[in-house]
C-alpha positions in Angstrom: 174.0 -33.7 10.2 174.1 -34.0 6.6 170.0 -34.9 6.2 169.4 -31.9 8.1 171.5 -29.5 6.1 170.5 -31.1 3.1 166.6 -29.9 4.5 167.9 -26.4 5.3 169.1 -26.5 1.8 165.5 -27.0 0.5 163.8 -24.9 2.4 166.1 -21.9 1.6 165.6 -22.9 -2.4 161.7 -23.0 -2.2 161.6 -19.6 -0.2 164.2 -17.8 -2.1 164.2 -19.4 -5.7 161.4 -20.0 -8.7 161.9 -21.9 -11.8 162.0 -20.5 -15.4 161.6 -21.8 -18.6 162.7 -19.6 -21.8 161.2 -21.2 -25.0 162.7 -20.1 -28.2 160.6 -21.6 -31.4 161.4 -21.2 -34.9 160.8 -22.5 -38.2 161.7 -26.0 -38.7 164.5 -25.1 -41.8 165.7 -28.7 -42.5 163.7 -31.3 -44.7 164.6 -35.0 -45.9 164.0 -35.3 -49.1 163.0 -38.8 -50.4 163.1 -38.5 -53.9 166.6 -37.1 -53.7 167.9 -39.9 -51.2 166.5 -42.5 -53.4 168.7 -41.1 -56.5 171.6 -40.6 -54.4 171.7 -44.3 -53.3 171.0 -45.4 -56.4 173.5 -43.3 -58.3 176.6 -44.4 -55.8 174.8 -48.1 -55.4 174.2 -47.5 -51.9 171.9 -48.6 -49.3 168.7 -46.2 -48.7 169.1 -46.8 -45.1 172.2 -45.0 -44.6 172.0 -42.6 -47.5 170.0 -39.6 -46.7 169.6 -36.0 -48.5 169.0 -33.2 -46.0 168.1 -30.1 -47.5 168.3 -26.5 -46.0 165.0 -24.7 -46.8 165.5 -21.1 -46.1 168.9 -19.7 -46.6 169.0 -15.9 -46.2 170.7 -13.4 -43.6 167.4 -12.6 -41.8 166.8 -16.2 -41.1 170.2 -16.8 -39.8 170.2 -13.5 -37.3 166.4 -15.2 -35.6 169.1 -18.4 -35.2 171.6 -16.4 -33.7 169.4 -14.7 -31.2 168.6 -17.9 -29.7 172.2 -19.0 -29.1 172.9 -15.5 -27.8 169.8 -16.0 -25.1 171.0 -19.4 -24.0 174.7 -18.2 -23.6 173.6 -15.0 -22.6 170.8 -14.2 -19.8 169.7 -18.0 -19.4 173.4 -18.7 -18.9 174.2 -16.3 -17.1 171.2 -15.8 -14.4 169.9 -19.2 -14.0 171.4 -22.6 -13.2 170.3 -26.1 -14.4 167.5 -27.9 -12.6 164.8 -30.6 -13.7 165.9 -30.5 -17.3 167.2 -28.8 -20.4 164.1 -26.6 -20.0 163.4 -25.6 -16.7 166.1 -23.8 -14.7 166.4 -22.3 -11.1 166.5 -18.8 -10.7 166.9 -16.4 -7.5 163.8 -14.2 -7.0 166.3 -11.3 -6.4 167.7 -11.3 -10.1 164.8 -12.0 -11.7 164.5 -8.2 -12.7 168.1 -8.3 -14.2 167.1 -11.1 -16.0 164.1 -10.0 -17.5 165.8 -6.7 -18.4 168.8 -8.6 -20.0 166.1 -10.9 -21.7 164.3 -8.2 -23.4 167.0 -6.7 -25.2 167.5 -10.0 -26.8 163.9 -10.3 -27.4 163.2 -6.7 -28.5 165.9 -8.0 -31.0 164.3 -11.3 -32.0 161.0 -9.4 -32.8 162.7 -7.1 -34.9 164.2 -9.6 -37.3 160.9 -11.3 -37.3 159.1 -8.0 -38.4 162.0 -7.8 -41.1 161.3 -11.9 -42.1 157.6 -10.9 -42.3 158.1 -7.9 -44.6 160.4 -9.5 -46.6 159.1 -13.2 -46.8 158.2 -13.3 -50.4 161.9 -12.5 -51.1 162.8 -15.0 -48.9 161.0 -17.9 -50.7 162.0 -16.5 -53.8 165.7 -17.2 -52.8 164.7 -20.6 -51.7 162.8 -21.2 -54.9 166.8 -20.4 -56.4 169.2 -22.0 -54.3 166.6 -25.4 -53.9 166.6 -25.6 -57.7 164.9 -28.8 -59.1 164.9 -29.8 -55.0 162.4 -27.1 -54.5 159.0 -28.8 -53.2 156.1 -26.5 -52.5 154.9 -29.2 -50.0 157.8 -28.4 -47.9 156.5 -25.0 -47.0 153.5 -24.0 -45.0 151.9 -20.5 -45.6 153.7 -17.6 -45.4 152.1 -16.5 -42.1 152.4 -19.8 -40.8 156.4 -19.3 -41.4 156.5 -16.0 -39.7 154.5 -17.1 -37.0 156.7 -20.4 -36.2 159.4 -18.0 -34.3 158.3 -17.1 -31.1 159.6 -16.4 -27.5 157.9 -17.3 -24.2 158.9 -17.1 -20.6 157.2 -19.3 -17.9 157.8 -18.8 -13.9 156.7 -21.7 -11.5 157.1 -22.4 -7.8 159.3 -25.6 -6.6 156.9 -27.5 -5.0 157.7 -28.6 -1.4 155.7 -31.5 -1.1 153.5 -33.7 -3.4 153.1 -36.5 -1.5 150.0 -35.8 0.5 147.6 -36.8 -2.5 146.2 -39.7 -2.0 146.6 -41.0 -5.6 150.4 -41.4 -4.5 149.8 -44.2 -2.3 148.2 -46.3 0.0 150.4 -46.5 2.7 152.1 -43.8 4.8 155.3 -45.9 4.3 154.9 -45.4 0.4 154.2 -42.0 1.1 157.4 -41.5 3.2 159.6 -43.5 0.5 158.4 -41.1 -2.1 159.2 -38.0 0.2 162.7 -39.3 0.8 162.8 -39.8 -3.2 161.9 -36.5 -4.0 164.5 -35.0 -1.5 167.0 -37.2 -2.5 166.2 -35.6 -6.4 166.2 -32.4 -4.7 169.6 -32.5 -3.4 171.0 -33.9 -6.5 169.5 -31.2 -8.4 171.1 -28.7 -6.1 174.7 -30.6 -6.3 174.3 -30.0 -10.2 173.8 -26.7 -9.6 176.2 -25.8 -7.2 179.0 -27.9 -9.9 177.9 -25.7 -12.3 178.4 -23.0 -10.3 181.8 -24.1 -9.7 182.8 -25.0 -13.2 181.6 -21.4 -14.1 183.8 -19.4 -11.5 186.6 -22.1 -12.2 186.5 -21.6 -16.7 186.3 -17.9 -16.1 189.2 -17.8 -14.2 191.2 -20.1 -16.0 190.2 -18.1 -19.2 191.4 -14.7 -17.1 194.7 -16.3 -16.3 195.7 -17.8 -19.5 194.8 -14.4 -21.4 196.9 -12.3 -19.3 199.7 -14.7 -19.6 199.4 -14.8 -23.3 199.0 -10.9 -23.7 202.1 -9.6 -25.7 203.5 -13.0 -26.4 203.5 -14.6 -30.1 202.3 -18.1 -30.6 204.9 -20.5 -32.2 204.9 -19.6 -35.8 202.8 -16.6 -35.3 203.6 -13.2 -36.7 200.9 -11.3 -34.1 201.3 -10.6 -30.4 198.3 -11.9 -28.3 195.7 -9.8 -26.8 192.5 -9.9 -25.0 189.1 -8.0 -25.7 187.4 -5.9 -23.5 184.4 -8.1 -23.3 186.8 -10.8 -20.9 186.7 -7.9 -18.1 183.0 -7.0 -18.6 182.0 -10.7 -18.4 184.5 -11.0 -15.0 182.4 -7.8 -13.8 179.3 -9.7 -14.5 180.2 -13.3 -12.7 181.3 -11.1 -9.7 178.2 -9.3 -9.3 175.6 -12.3 -9.4 177.9 -14.8 -7.9 176.3 -14.1 -4.6 172.8 -14.9 -6.2 173.9 -17.7 -7.8 175.4 -19.3 -4.6 171.9 -20.6 -3.8 172.9 -22.8 -0.3 175.1 -19.9 0.9 178.3 -22.3 0.4 181.2 -20.9 2.1 184.0 -21.7 -0.8 181.6 -19.7 -3.2 181.0 -17.3 -0.7 184.9 -16.3 -0.2 185.6 -16.3 -4.0 182.7 -14.0 -4.4 184.1 -11.9 -1.8 187.7 -12.1 -3.8 186.1 -11.3 -6.8 184.5 -8.4 -5.7 187.2 -6.9 -3.6 190.5 -7.9 -6.0 189.2 -8.4 -9.1 186.4 -6.4 -10.3 186.5 -2.8 -11.9 190.1 -3.8 -13.5 190.5 -1.8 -16.4 191.6 -3.4 -19.7 193.7 -0.9 -20.7 195.7 -0.4 -18.0 196.0 -4.3 -18.0 197.4 -4.1 -21.2 199.8 -1.6 -20.8 201.0 -2.7 -17.2 203.1 -6.2 -17.1 203.1 -6.3 -13.6 199.7 -5.9 -13.0 199.0 -8.5 -15.3 200.7 -10.6 -13.1 199.5 -9.7 -10.2 195.7 -10.1 -11.1 196.6 -13.6 -12.8 198.4 -14.3 -9.5 195.3 -13.2 -7.5 192.8 -15.0 -10.0 195.0 -18.4 -9.5 194.4 -18.0 -5.6 190.9 -17.8 -5.6 190.6 -20.8 -8.4 193.3 -22.9 -5.8 190.9 -22.3 -3.1 187.9 -23.5 -4.9 189.2 -26.5 -6.4 190.5 -27.8 -2.8 187.9 -30.0 -2.2 184.9 -27.9 -3.1 182.3 -30.3 -1.8 184.0 -31.6 1.1 
């Protein structure tokens, strides 16, 4: 029965999902200085095997801003709309959320391109600052051309389908038994990936609920030794609403517990007013209690 269900899960995912890879490339902004490493080791009577001098080449606000966008993409649309699959690059996405994913991603890409244009405009100033910051450690050989530095920053998005069966290729084996073994191995690997994706969704919901409960209970309370009462940001509620909306699409196998959690989030914990929560202690207690009940349902043998 479990094998049959696994096959149904595989078919469901093949039909409803794609794989997506978002690649953010940037200038390699760190170099090891061999000459400085040798000098540092010699000055401290240390081995050159353990003493290394690494230097940051470009130190400017626009470089930091470009790197920040990379983190925002990873923690934003990639984390919210996709699930881990093969490795850290290719991730699983439901077809029905691709438009929202791309709209969200576009905002970050536009910001990235703005910073890249700023870098191209100010590249001479950026390099001049590098000369000042690095002093005697500045090496012309550490830097490519100005255009190569700018062009090192790029974002690409690729999609591909999930191949159902590659074992019909004659290169894969001389016998039907070998082909069958490869198929079984591929199906097992797919099921492991499905399980890992579900665990990711499960942990995301649990972590979000834990954070909500903690911040609601702590609101208005001073930490030990603290002077200010604790509060919470509107973004916490915004993130909860986003999770409630996207959770049905992350539930790639139609898991019953996640379905119930999704329904509960949508009906009981969406549309909350942050200001009303801050002002109303009984409402905070009620919301925290509801969140605790949803969490308990998920943590009680999620993968039984």
